[in-house]
DOLOTI-569162 format. One record per residue (C-alpha): residue in one letter; y negated, z, x. Coordinates in steps of 0.5 Angstrom, whole numbers, padded with zeros to 4 digits, always signed. Layout:
N
AYZX;...
***
This chain:
287
V+0005+0014-0012;G+0006+0020-0016;S+0011+0017-0020;I+0015+0017-0014;S+0013+0025-0012;S+0015+0027-0018;A+0021+0025-0019;A+0023+0027-0012;Q+0023+0035-0014;G+0028+0038-0014;A+0032+0036-0008;A+0031+0035+0000;F+0034+0030+0003;C+0036+0027+0010;L+0039+0022+0013;S+0042+0025+0018;Y+0046+0032+0019;A+0042+0034+0025;D+0035+0032+0020;F+0039+0036+0015;K+0041+0042+0019;E+0033+0042+0022;K+0029+0042+0015;L+0034+0048+0012;G+0032+0052+0019;S+0033+0059+0018;D+0036+0058+0011;G+0042+0057+0015;K+0043+0061+0019;G+0049+0066+0016;K+0054+0060+0014;D+0060+0055+0017;E+0061+0049+0018;V+0064+0049+0013;E+0060+0052+0008;L+0053+0048+0011;N+0058+0040+0011;N+0058+0042+0003;I+0051+0043+0002;Y+0048+0036+0007;S+0054+0032+0003;L+0051+0035-0004;S+0044+0033+0000;L+0047+0026+0001;N+0048+0025-0005;A+0042+0027-0008;F+0040+0021-0005;R+0043+0017-0006;D+0043+0018-0014;F+0034+0018-0013;L+0034+0011-0009;T+0039+0008-0014;G+0036+0012-0020;G+0029+0014-0020;F+0025+0010-0014;L+0029+0004-0017;K+0026+0005-0024;I+0020+0006-0022;I+0020-0001-0016;R+0022-0005-0021;K+0015-0003-0026;I+0011-0005-0021;Q+0007-0011-0022;L+0003-0013-0016;P-0004-0017-0015;R-0003-0024-0014;S-0006-0026-0008;V+0000-0021-0006;R+0005-0025-0010;L+0003-0031-0006;A+0002-0029+0000;M+0010-0025-0002;R+0011-0033-0004;Q+0009-0038+0002;V+0013-0033+0007;S+0018-0034+0001;L+0018-0041+0003;A+0017-0042+0010;S+0025-0038+0011;Q+0029-0043+0007;R+0033-0045+0013;W+0035-0037+0014;K+0040-0039+0007;D+0045-0040+0012;S+0042-0036+0018;D+0049-0031+0021;K+0044-0026+0023;L+0043-0024+0015;A+0050-0024+0014;D+0050-0018+0010;I+0045-0020+0005;D+0052-0023+0001;D+0047-0028-0004;K+0045-0034+0000;E+0039-0034-0005;Q+0036-0030-0003;R+0038-0029+0005;P+0030-0032+0005;Y+0026-0028+0002;Q+0028-0022+0006;P+0022-0023+0011;A+0018-0022+0004;L+0023-0017+0003;R+0020-0014+0010;L+0014-0015+0008;F+0015-0011+0002;C+0017-0005+0005;Y+0013-0005+0012;G+0005-0007+0009;I+0006-0003+0001;I+0011+0002+0000;E+0012+0005+0008;P+0004+0006+0009;I+0004+0009+0002;M+0010+0014+0004;R+0006+0017+0010;E+0000+0016+0008;G+0000+0018+0001;A-0005+0024+0002;R-0009+0019+0003;Y-0008+0013-0002;A-0007+0018-0008;V-0014+0019-0009;P-0019+0015-0014;A-0022+0012-0010;N-0017+0007-0009;F-0017+0007-0018;L-0011+0012-0018;K-0012+0019-0020;K-0007+0021-0024;S-0003+0020-0018;Q-0007+0025-0015;Q-0005+0030-0020;D+0002+0029-0020;Y+0002+0027-0012;K+0002+0035-0009;P+0000+0034-0001;D+0001+0041+0000;D+0008+0042-0002;P+0012+0040+0005;Q+0018+0040+0002;I+0016+0034-0002;A+0011+0031+0004;S+0019+0031+0008;N+0022+0028+0003;F+0017+0022+0003;E+0018+0021+0011;C+0024+0021+0009;I+0024+0015+0004;A+0020+0011+0009;D+0026+0012+0015;F+0031+0010+0009;L+0027+0003+0009;D+0025+0002+0015;Q+0034+0003+0018;M+0037-0001+0011;L+0032-0007+0014;S+0033-0007+0022;N+0041-0005+0019;T+0041+0002+0023;I+0044+0006+0019;D+0049+0010+0021;P+0057+0007+0018;K+0059+0014+0018;E+0055+0016+0013;K+0057+0013+0006;A+0053+0016+0001;L+0047+0012+0005;M+0050+0006+0006;S+0051+0004+0000;A+0045+0007-0003;A+0043+0001+0003;R+0047-0005+0000;L+0045-0003-0008;V+0037-0002-0006;K+0037-0009-0002;E+0040-0012-0007;E+0035-0010-0014;L+0030-0010-0009;L+0030-0018-0006;T+0032-0019-0013;F+0024-0016-0014;V+0022-0018-0009;K+0025-0026-0011;Q+0021-0026-0019;Q+0015-0023-0016;S+0016-0029-0011;D+0016-0034-0017;V+0009-0036-0019;E+0005-0042-0018;D+0000-0043-0012;T-0006-0046-0015;T-0010-0043-0011;G-0015-0050-0009;S-0017-0050-0017;D-0017-0042-0017;I-0022-0043-0012;L-0026-0049-0014;A-0026-0046-0021;A-0030-0039-0017;V-0034-0044-0014;L-0037-0046-0020;N-0037-0040-0025;S-0040-0036-0020;H-0048-0039-0021;Y-0047-0037-0028;S-0040-0031-0029;R-0045-0024-0031;A-0038-0020-0030;K-0039-0015-0026;S-0035-0014-0019;F-0033-0008-0017;V-0034-0006-0008;T-0029-0001-0005;M-0032+0001+0003;S-0032+0008+0006;Q-0038+0012+0008;A-0037+0010+0015;Q-0037+0004+0014;I-0043+0003+0010;M-0047+0008+0015;K-0046+0002+0020;L-0048-0005+0016;S-0054+0001+0014;N-0054+0002+0022;L-0053-0006+0023;L-0059-0007+0019;K-0063-0006+0021;D-0062-0007+0028;W-0064-0014+0025;S-0070-0012+0020;S-0074-0017+0023;K-0069-0023+0023;L-0069-0022+0015;R-0075-0022+0013;I-0078-0028+0012;K-0085-0027+0010;E-0090-0021+0010;F-0089-0018+0004;D-0081-0018+0004;P-0077-0014-0001;L-0072-0015+0003;G-0075-0012+0010;A-0079-0006+0006;C-0071-0005+0003;I-0069-0004+0010;Q-0074+0000+0013;S-0073+0005+0007;V-0066+0006+0010;P-0064+0013+0014;E-0062+0011+0021;W-0054+0014+0022;D-0053+0018+0029;K-0046+0016+0032;E-0044+0023+0032;S-0045+0023+0023;I-0042+0015+0024;M-0036+0019+0026;I-0035+0025+0023;S-0035+0020+0017;E-0029+0016+0020;R-0026+0022+0021;Y-0025+0024+0013;E-0026+0017+0011;V-0028+0019+0005;R-0029+0011+0001;L-0034+0010-0006;N-0033+0004-0011;F-0039+0000-0012;E-0040-0004-0018;I-0044-0010-0017;E-0049-0014-0022;T-0046-0021-0020;R-0054-0025-0024;F-0059-0019-0020;L-0064-0025-0020;M-0064-0024-0027;T-0068-0018-0026;A-0073-0021-0023;E-0080-0021-0026;E-0082-0027-0024;I-0077-0033-0025;L-0079-0038-0021;L-0074-0045-0022;C-0074-0050-0016;K-0077-0057-0015;Q-0072-0059-0010;
***
């Protein structure tokens, strides 16, 4: 988020002349159509240069999580029949056509949400502390540029870019080709899910590694209320430690939960996997 924000500074991006005039606002008063068209052309060229330069440079550095790469691999394998599809005639390389669905997954599921809600994702809770420093959500131009990038990707994938906009059409062809190459590379991963799950189950009994859990404040409040409601079912003996712990948890009213959902404060917890090792008295099961 921070890298794209830094690269997108210094120019106002737009996708059409009407969009350009709307963003120009009062600054366009007193300028004739010729001058406005010249400024518009410069703006389009700046956007094209950003997309084919800084934007793709940032994308190439991304290393997606293994789980996402496996999902993209499965989608691509299921789409091999698309190689000869007439609907994908805009993609010259037939070997890249099966990766179109995975590209949509990448753009709509990862890039677009970040572009449209940068302030929500560029926070330390998402382990993006540096992005929070670089990203300036109060800058209307940066927010507008992010929206423009998301709209461009949407139009690129749906082939709805105005053919009259030559700069955007050329940018779309290059960006789409590069993104398909990126998705193809990310999808090139060996699927070892079965053996990984088996190994994880066996290792979980002996692992001393700590786990990290991220939850929103509203989720924690709802969970504590849920535990309160079912505390009688959780208690397995008269002096149950878990039951005593639940009794110390406060009960949250609906208004407090609604306020937490509105602001969506997220919290990261470091969980000690071998929590039972801290028990004072350790017993071995006779069975």
